[in-house]
C-alpha positions in Angstrom: 28.0 146.2 109.4 30.0 148.1 111.8 32.9 146.8 113.9 35.0 148.3 116.5 38.2 150.1 115.4 40.9 149.6 118.0 42.5 152.9 117.0 39.2 154.7 117.4 36.3 155.3 115.0 34.0 152.9 113.2 35.2 150.2 110.9 32.6 149.4 108.3 32.5 145.9 106.9 30.4 145.3 103.9 29.9 142.7 101.3 32.0 144.6 98.8 35.1 143.6 100.8 34.2 140.0 101.2 36.3 139.0 98.3 38.0 135.7 98.2 41.6 135.3 99.2 42.7 134.8 95.6 41.2 138.1 94.6 42.9 139.9 97.5 46.2 138.4 96.5 45.8 139.5 93.0 44.9 143.0 94.2 47.9 143.0 96.5 50.1 141.9 93.6 48.8 144.7 91.5 49.5 147.1 94.4 53.1 145.9 94.8 53.9 146.2 91.2 52.8 149.8 91.3 54.9 150.3 94.4 58.0 148.9 92.7 57.9 151.4 90.0 60.5 153.4 92.0 64.0 151.9 92.9 64.4 150.2 96.3 67.6 150.2 98.3 69.3 146.9 99.3 67.6 146.9 102.7 64.2 147.3 101.3 64.8 144.6 98.7 65.9 142.2 101.4 62.7 142.8 103.2 60.4 142.4 100.3 62.2 140.0 97.9 64.3 138.0 100.4 67.9 137.0 99.7 69.1 137.8 96.2 72.3 137.4 94.2 75.3 139.0 96.1 77.2 141.6 94.1 81.1 141.3 94.0 82.6 144.0 96.2 85.0 146.4 94.5 86.7 147.7 97.7 88.5 146.2 100.7 88.1 147.8 104.1 91.4 147.5 106.0 90.1 149.3 109.0 92.1 152.5 108.8 91.7 152.8 105.0 89.5 151.5 102.2 91.4 150.5 99.1 90.4 149.1 95.7 90.2 145.3 95.7 92.3 145.2 92.6 95.1 147.4 94.1 95.0 145.3 97.2 95.5 142.0 95.3 98.3 143.4 93.2 100.1 144.9 96.2 99.9 141.6 98.2 101.2 139.7 95.2 104.1 142.0 94.7 105.1 141.7 98.4 105.0 137.9 98.3 107.0 137.9 95.0 109.6 140.2 96.6 109.9 138.0 99.7 110.4 135.0 97.5 113.1 136.7 95.4 114.9 137.9 98.6 114.8 134.4 100.1 116.1 132.9 96.9 119.0 135.4 96.7 119.9 134.8 100.3 120.0 131.1 99.7 122.3 131.5 96.7 124.6 133.9 98.7 124.9 131.4 101.6 125.6 128.4 99.3 128.2 130.2 97.2 131.9 130.1 98.4 132.8 133.3 100.4 135.6 135.5 99.3 136.8 137.5 102.4 138.4 140.8 101.9 142.1 140.3 102.5 143.7 142.4 105.2 146.5 144.7 104.2 149.9 143.0 104.0 152.0 143.2 107.1 154.5 146.0 107.2 158.3 145.3 107.1 158.7 145.5 110.9 156.0 142.9 111.4 157.6 140.6 108.9 161.0 141.0 110.5 159.5 140.5 114.0 158.4 136.9 113.2 161.9 136.1 111.9 163.7 137.7 114.8 161.7 135.6 117.3 162.6 132.4 115.5 166.3 132.9 116.5 165.4 132.1 120.1 164.1 128.7 118.9 167.5 128.0 117.4 169.2 128.9 120.7 167.3 126.5 122.9 169.2 124.0 125.1 167.9 120.8 126.6 165.0 118.7 125.4 163.3 120.7 122.7 159.5 121.1 122.4 157.8 119.2 119.6 157.0 122.3 117.6 160.3 124.1 117.9 160.3 124.8 114.1 164.0 124.7 113.5 164.7 121.5 111.6 168.4 121.3 112.1 168.3 121.5 115.9 167.8 118.7 118.3 168.0 117.8 122.0 171.3 118.8 123.5 173.3 119.0 126.7 170.9 116.9 128.6 173.5 116.3 131.4 174.1 119.9 132.3 174.7 120.0 136.0 174.5 116.3 136.5 178.0 115.5 135.3 179.6 118.6 136.9 182.7 117.8 139.1 183.1 121.1 140.7 180.8 120.3 143.6 177.9 122.4 142.5 174.8 121.8 144.6 172.3 122.2 141.8 172.4 119.2 139.5 169.5 119.8 137.2 170.5 122.7 134.9 169.0 121.3 131.6 167.3 123.9 129.5 167.7 127.6 128.9 169.4 129.2 126.0 172.9 129.2 124.4 174.2 132.8 124.4 175.6 133.2 120.9 177.5 131.2 118.3 178.9 128.9 121.0 177.2 126.6 123.5 177.8 128.5 126.7 174.9 129.6 128.9 175.8 133.0 130.2 173.1 133.9 132.7 173.9 137.7 133.0 173.1 138.7 129.4 170.4 136.0 129.2 168.6 137.5 132.1 168.7 140.9 130.5 167.3 139.4 127.3 164.4 137.9 129.1 163.7 141.3 130.9 163.7 143.1 127.6 161.3 140.7 126.0 159.0 140.9 129.0 159.1 144.7 128.9 158.1 144.7 125.3 155.2 142.3 125.9 153.9 144.4 128.8 153.9 147.5 126.7 152.8 146.1 123.3 150.9 142.9 123.9 148.2 144.1 121.5 150.8 144.4 118.7 152.2 141.0 119.4 148.7 139.6 119.2 147.9 141.4 115.9 151.1 140.0 114.5 150.1 136.5 115.6 153.2 136.2 117.8 151.9 136.7 121.4 151.9 133.1 122.4 155.2 132.5 120.7 157.0 135.3 122.6 155.4 134.2 125.9 156.6 130.7 125.3 160.1 132.1 124.6 160.1 134.0 127.9 158.8 131.0 129.9 161.5 128.8 128.5 164.0 131.3 130.0 162.3 131.8 133.4 161.7 128.1 133.9 165.4 127.6 133.6 166.3 130.5 135.9 164.1 128.9 138.6 166.5 126.0 138.4 169.6 128.0 139.0 168.9 128.7 142.7 166.7 127.4 145.5 163.6 129.2 144.3 161.4 127.8 147.0 163.5 129.2 149.8 163.2 132.7 151.3 167.0 133.1 151.7 169.9 131.7 149.6 173.6 131.8 149.8 174.6 131.0 146.1 173.3 131.0 142.6 174.5 129.5 139.3 176.2 132.1 137.1 177.2 130.1 134.0 177.1 126.6 132.5 180.0 125.8 130.1 183.4 127.2 129.7 185.0 129.6 127.2 188.6 129.9 128.4 190.9 128.5 125.7 194.2 128.9 127.6 194.2 125.1 128.4 194.9 124.2 124.7 193.8 121.1 122.9 193.9 119.1 126.2 191.1 121.2 127.6 188.1 120.9 125.2 185.4 123.4 125.9 182.7 125.5 124.3 185.1 127.9 122.6 188.0 125.6 121.7 185.7 123.1 120.1 183.7 123.6 116.9 180.8 121.2 117.5 177.1 121.1 117.2 175.6 121.3 120.7 173.8 118.0 120.0 177.2 116.3 119.7 178.9 117.8 122.8 180.7 115.0 124.8 183.1 117.0 126.9 182.5 118.1 130.5 180.6 121.3 130.9 181.5 122.9 134.3 179.0 124.8 136.4 180.1 128.2 137.8 178.4 129.3 141.0 178.8 132.6 142.9 178.0 133.6 146.4 178.7 137.3 146.0 177.1 138.5 142.7 174.7 141.4 143.2 174.6 142.4 139.6 173.7 139.0 138.3 171.1 138.3 141.1 169.5 141.7 140.7 169.2 141.2 136.9 167.7 137.8 137.4 165.3 139.3 139.9 164.3 141.9 137.2 163.8 139.0 134.7 161.5 137.1 137.0 159.7 140.1 138.2 158.9 141.5 134.8 157.9 138.0 133.6 155.4 137.8 136.5 153.5 140.7 135.0 153.5 139.0 131.6 152.0 135.8 133.2 149.7 137.6 135.7 146.7 135.7 134.3 148.5 132.5 135.5 148.3 133.3 139.1 150.2 130.3 140.4 153.1 130.7 138.0 153.2 134.5 138.5 153.3 134.1 142.3 156.1 131.6 141.9 158.1 134.1 139.8 157.5 136.9 142.3 158.7 134.8 145.2 161.9 133.7 143.3 162.5 137.4 142.4 162.2 138.4 146.0 164.6 135.7 147.1 167.2 136.8 144.4 166.7 140.4 145.4 167.5 139.8 149.1 170.6 137.8 148.1 171.7 140.6 145.8 171.4 143.2 148.6 172.8 141.1 151.4 175.9 139.7 149.7 177.5 142.5 147.7 179.9 141.8 144.9 180.3 141.5 141.1 179.6 138.1 139.4 182.5 138.5 136.9 185.3 139.2 139.4 187.9 136.5 138.6 185.4 134.4 136.7 185.5 133.1 133.1 182.7 135.5 132.3 184.9 138.5 132.7 186.5 137.8 129.3 183.1 137.9 127.6 180.5 139.7 129.7 182.4 141.7 132.3 180.1 143.7 134.6 181.3 147.2 135.4 179.1 147.8 138.5 176.0 146.6 140.2 174.4 149.9 141.2 172.5 150.2 137.9 171.1 146.7 138.4 169.9 147.9 141.8 167.9 150.7 140.3 166.7 148.6 137.4 165.9 145.5 139.5 164.3 147.6 142.3 162.0 149.3 139.8 160.8 145.9 138.4 160.3 144.6 141.9 158.1 147.5 142.7 156.0 147.0 139.5 155.7 143.3 140.2 154.7 143.6 143.9 153.5 147.1 144.6 155.7 147.2 147.7 156.8 150.8 148.1 160.0 149.8 149.8 161.4 148.8 146.4 160.4 152.1 144.9 162.0 154.0 147.9 165.2 152.2 147.2 165.2 152.5 143.4 164.5 156.2 143.6 166.8 157.0 146.5 169.2 159.9 145.5 172.3 158.1 146.9 171.6 155.0 144.9 171.0 157.1 141.8 174.3 158.9 142.4 176.2 155.6 142.7 174.6 154.4 139.5 175.8 157.5 137.7 172.5 159.1 137.1 173.9 162.6 137.7 176.9 162.6 135.4 177.7 161.9 131.8 180.5 159.9 130.4 181.1 158.4 126.9 178.6 155.6 127.4 175.9 157.6 129.2 172.5 156.9 127.7 173.5 153.6 126.2 171.3 150.7 127.3 173.1 147.3 127.2 173.4 144.0 129.0 176.0 145.8 131.3 174.4 149.3 131.8 170.7 149.2 132.8 170.5 152.8 134.1 169.0 154.3 130.9 166.3 151.7 130.9 165.5 152.2 134.6 165.2 156.0 134.1 162.7 155.5 131.3 160.7 153.0 133.5 160.6 155.5 136.4 159.7 158.4 134.1 156.8 156.3 133.1 155.7 156.2 136.7 156.0 159.9 137.0 154.0 160.5 133.8 151.0 158.3 134.6 150.9 158.0 138.4 152.9 160.9 139.8 153.5 159.5 143.2 154.8 162.8 144.7 156.7 163.0 147.9 159.2 161.5 148.8 159.9 160.2 145.3 159.2 163.3 143.2 162.7 164.8 143.4 164.6 161.8 142.1 161.8 161.0 139.6 162.0 164.5 138.2 165.8 164.1 137.8 165.3 160.8 136.0 162.7 162.4 133.8 165.0 165.3 132.9 167.9 162.9 132.2 165.6 160.8 130.0 164.8 163.9 128.0 168.5 164.6 127.6 169.2 161.1 126.5 166.4 161.3 123.9 167.9 164.5 122.6 171.3 162.8 122.2 169.8 160.3 119.8 168.7 163.0 117.4 170.9 163.9 114.4 170.8 167.5 115.4 173.2 166.8 118.3 176.7 165.5 118.4 176.7 163.3 121.4 177.3 160.3 119.1 178.8 160.1 115.7 177.1 158.5 112.7 178.4 156.5 109.8 178.0 158.0 106.3 175.1 155.6 105.9 173.4 157.0 109.0 174.1 154.3 111.7 174.5 155.9 115.1 177.7 154.9 116.9 176.5 154.4 120.4 179.7 152.3 121.2 181.9 154.9 119.5 183.2 152.8 116.6 183.9 149.7 118.6 182.9 146.3 117.1 179.4 144.8 117.4 177.4 148.0 117.3 173.9 146.8 116.4 173.0 145.4 119.9 173.2 149.0 121.3 171.4 150.6 118.3 168.3 148.4 118.6 168.0 149.1 122.4 168.1 152.9 121.6 165.5 152.4 118.9 163.2 150.6 121.3 163.6 153.3 124.0 163.0 156.1 121.6 159.8 154.6 120.2 158.6 153.7 123.7 159.2 157.1 125.1 157.4 158.8 122.1 154.5 156.5 122.9 154.6 157.4 126.5 154.4 161.1 125.6 151.5 160.5 123.2 149.6 158.6 125.9 150.2 161.4 128.3 148.8 163.9 125.7 152.2 165.5 125.3 153.2 166.4 121.7 156.9 166.5 122.4 159.7 167.6 124.7 162.4 170.2 125.0 166.1 169.9 124.1 167.4 173.2 125.5 165.3 176.0 124.1 164.1 173.9 121.2 160.9 171.9 121.2 160.8 168.6 119.3 157.8 166.5 118.3 157.5 162.9 119.3 157.7 162.1 115.6 161.4 162.9 115.7 162.0 160.0 118.1 160.0 157.6 115.9 161.9 158.9 112.8 165.2 158.2 114.5 164.1 154.7 115.5 162.8 153.9 112.0 166.0 155.1 110.2 168.1 152.9 112.5 166.0 149.8 112.1 165.7 150.4 108.4 169.5 150.5 108.2 169.6 147.1 109.9 167.0 145.7 107.5 168.9 146.7 104.4 168.6 150.5 103.9 172.4 151.0 104.1 175.3 151.6 101.6 175.9 147.8 101.2 172.2 147.1 100.7 172.8 144.2 103.1 170.2 143.1 105.6 171.8 142.3 108.9 168.9 140.1 109.9 169.4 136.6 108.5 166.5 135.5 106.3 165.1 138.9 105.8 165.4 140.5 102.3 167.4 139.1 99.3 170.9 139.8 100.6 172.0 138.9 104.1 175.0 137.2 105.8 175.5 133.6 104.7 178.5 132.7 106.9 177.1 133.4 110.4 179.5 132.7 113.2 177.4 129.9 114.7 178.5 126.3 115.3 175.1 124.7 114.9 174.3 126.5 111.7 177.7 125.9 110.1 177.8 122.1 110.5 175.4 120.0 108.4 172.9 117.7 110.1 174.2 114.6 108.3 174.3 112.0 111.1 178.1 112.4 111.3 179.4 113.3 114.7 182.4 115.6 114.3 185.0 115.7 117.0 186.2 118.8 118.9 188.7 119.7 116.2 187.0 117.8 113.4 184.5 120.6 113.0 187.2 123.1 112.1 186.8 122.2 108.4 183.3 123.7 108.7 184.4 126.7 110.7 187.1 127.5 108.1 185.0 126.7 105.0 184.4 129.5 102.5 181.0 128.3 101.6 177.7 129.5 103.1 176.4 127.8 106.2 174.4 124.6 105.3 171.8 125.7 107.8 170.2 129.2 107.7 169.7 130.5 111.2 166.7 132.6 110.4 166.1 135.7 112.5 169.7 136.1 113.8 170.9 139.7 113.9 174.6 139.6 113.4 177.1 141.9 115.2 177.0 144.4 112.4 179.1 146.7 110.2 182.2 148.7 111.2 182.3 152.5 111.6 182.8 152.9 107.9 179.6 150.9 107.0 181.9 148.0 106.0 181.0 144.4 106.6 182.9 141.1 106.0 180.7 138.1 105.7 183.4 135.8 107.2 182.5 133.0 109.6 185.6 133.3 111.7 185.2 137.0 112.3 182.7 137.2 115.1 183.0 141.0 115.3 180.9 141.1 112.1 178.9 137.8 111.9 178.1 136.6 115.4 174.6 137.0 116.8 173.7 137.2 120.5 170.7 136.6 122.7 170.7 140.1 124.2 171.1 141.7 120.8 168.1 139.9 119.3 166.0 140.7 122.4 166.5 144.4 121.8 165.8 144.0 118.1 162.5 142.2 118.8 161.5 145.0 121.3 162.2 147.7 118.7 160.4 145.8 115.9 157.2 145.3 117.8 157.3 148.9 119.0 157.5 150.2 115.4 155.1 147.6 113.9 151.5 148.0 113.0 149.3 151.1 112.9 150.5 153.7 115.4 147.1 155.4 115.6 145.1 152.2 116.1 147.4 150.4 118.6 148.7 152.3 121.6 150.8 151.2 124.5 149.2 149.3 127.4 149.2 152.0 130.1 147.8 149.9 132.9 149.1 146.4 132.9 152.5 147.3 134.3 150.7 148.9 137.3 148.4 145.9 137.9 150.1 145.1 141.2 150.6 148.7 142.3 148.0 149.9 144.9 146.5 153.4 144.7 149.1 156.0 145.5 146.8 158.1 147.6 144.1 157.1 150.2 140.5 156.9 148.8 138.7 160.1 149.5 135.9 159.9 152.1 132.3 159.7 150.8 130.4 163.0 150.5 128.3 164.0 153.5 124.7 163.2 153.6 122.4 165.8 152.1 121.3 168.5 154.5 117.9 168.4 155.9 116.2 171.2 157.8 
């Protein structure tokens, strides 16, 4: 039998092929077994045998690399174990108490700075703040001005500071003290902050400036008088005229009348008070309302100083204690501060005018030339104006006088060095800026401040030193001078005596100070009843920490006797200079520089802004 082959050709079908299905299956099975005699790959097996038992894979395909499954499992386990250990260690570290690395101990100047500032807390008058931190002081003289019988216009004169060991408020040296403190804050605010004393010193300054705003009509643009002094020191009246010098009483117990001294012709005092308010306005520039109030008060005082010429101490009680030699130096000093506080160039024009400089003695020497004090501000003004020349260089018409001031400043700095003989020195090394007269330390600290400050000015101007004649001296020489003088005060002297009370192991114990010498024992001693404490040979019952006493004599000798004020009396102006010198020397010189810009914050650009460049050229 033939059938059709779809592929072409005959297809024979015969009986031999008509086997049953079972036989064909058996034949097929026999054929398959023969075919399976050779190995089949996995694909073939899946076709013929269907799904079989899966083999366990030995490798893991990570996409970019194929790794052994065993290695992959171990690696993953190690990573998870490491993460667990790290988390566990972190948890332990966070729960354990932390031991911070202690900063290096403060240097001697920083330690002394905190104590020197505390003296101002002990000198506060009026209602004391809650945290005044002087346990033996209390509210005092709360009727200042109110009970005055002299006809004074201003009746609220509560507050301010007592000047020294008595209870008089002398405004002339007090204003100088506030100006010096403000100057030091402007230049070295970062150092104050590092020492933890910035808020403290600003509070001290504000206590003084708040009081000064009470001593004249600070809201007016023009005034005719200001208060020069509260209290009286003239002892010529005898026991029938009790006052702040004839009586030995704690200020808290004062019951006698405290007269108010006003003046209507006092250029020196008004210009110094203007300097105090103007410099403080820069300190408080972040408090815009208060700073503006200080600037306005300073401008009012300045106008009064210029319009009504005269010396505040002429015929006044203050002449015995703080006699002013002239007012021209206050004009240069005050005018400079007014310029820095306002940026008004009329103040700079006046402060740098050659005629004013000549009147102030800028072009001649004299025994006290170069000595900054509550009476002579010329040296401080010259350094301030030299700063202006170094950093802003205003040029014409100021350059001629500023260059003269710069040269004079260089000469003064030369006079401080031991290589020159402008001033003698004691055998112990203390410079005699007041030529052997009593109470030398107040002048020494001011010179130490100026020397350190000027060296920092030169460093900031990338100037390594200055010339004294043909010889060049490094700025380190100025710093060395300042350090030796302050070290002397802190105890590096022949007597091994620290003249800063509370600093070191040996310091004066009979400080000439009424409040410190009378115990706070709820007993009110009368005007003469306190004499037993004045004349006692024992140490003061109250330690007036931070008070710098008047100092040793020209032979390095010192008598710790309460009644000898030439050795043992501290003053507000003296301590202000000490604070300024200490903060200038404190800390790391390389890490903390002067603040070059804050003092110029109100000063406009010296030169007009250059025009913008022309537009690019286009063809």
